[in-house]
N, C-alpha and C positions, 0 to 999 in steps of 0.2 A: 231282577231287582224288585224291591218291594214297591207296592202301590200304596196310596194313602189309606190309612186305616188297617193295614196288614203289615206290621213291622217285622214279621218273622220269615218272609219269603227269602230275604237275602242273608240269612244267618250263615249259610255255608260259604258264601262269598266273603262275608266279613271275617269268618274264622280263617279262611285261606289268607286273606290280606294281613291279618294279625300274625299268622305264622310266618309269612314271607318277610314282614317287617322285622320281627324279633329274631328270626333265625338267619336271615341273609342280608338285609339292607341296613339295619340300625348300626351305626358306628363305622360303617364302611365308606371309604372314599372311592369314587369312580373317576376315571380320566375324562370321560365324556358320556353322552347318552348311549352311544353304541356299546361302550364297556359295561354300563349298567344293564342294558338289555341282554348282553351276552351272559353276564354273571347270573342274572335272574333266570334266564332260559336253562342254564346248566343246573342251577338249584332245582328247578321244577322237574327237569328230566332225570337227574341223577339221584336226588335226595327225596323230594316230595313224592314222586310217582313210583319210585322203586324201593325205597328204604323206610320212609317214615310211616309209622303205624297210624291208622285212622279209626277212631272209635265207631264212627258211623258204618264202617265196613267190617265190623267184627275184629278190629285191631289187626287188619291186614293192610299192606301197602296197596294202592289202587291197581298197579300192574298185576299183582298176585290175585287180587279179588277178581279182576276181569278175566284172567286166565282160568281161574277155578270156575267162574260162571260159564265161560265158553265150553270148558270140558263137560260141565254138567248138562249143558244144552245138547252137546254132541253125543252124550251117552244115552240119551232118551230115544 
């Protein structure tokens, strides 16, 4: 998170929270806090990490980016 005088440290966290709110949480009703946690966890694991493209990662999903990075390290 950001510290005083440096407002850009938390840009990635803010971007993630905006995505989570707009794509998963807004307009949705949850039975209870456990239902909300489950729904958010499923979104993160199945959509955000494996399908959603991220501009900071060259328009790859995080899982694909990490796999490619690991393969590049192992090929050296």
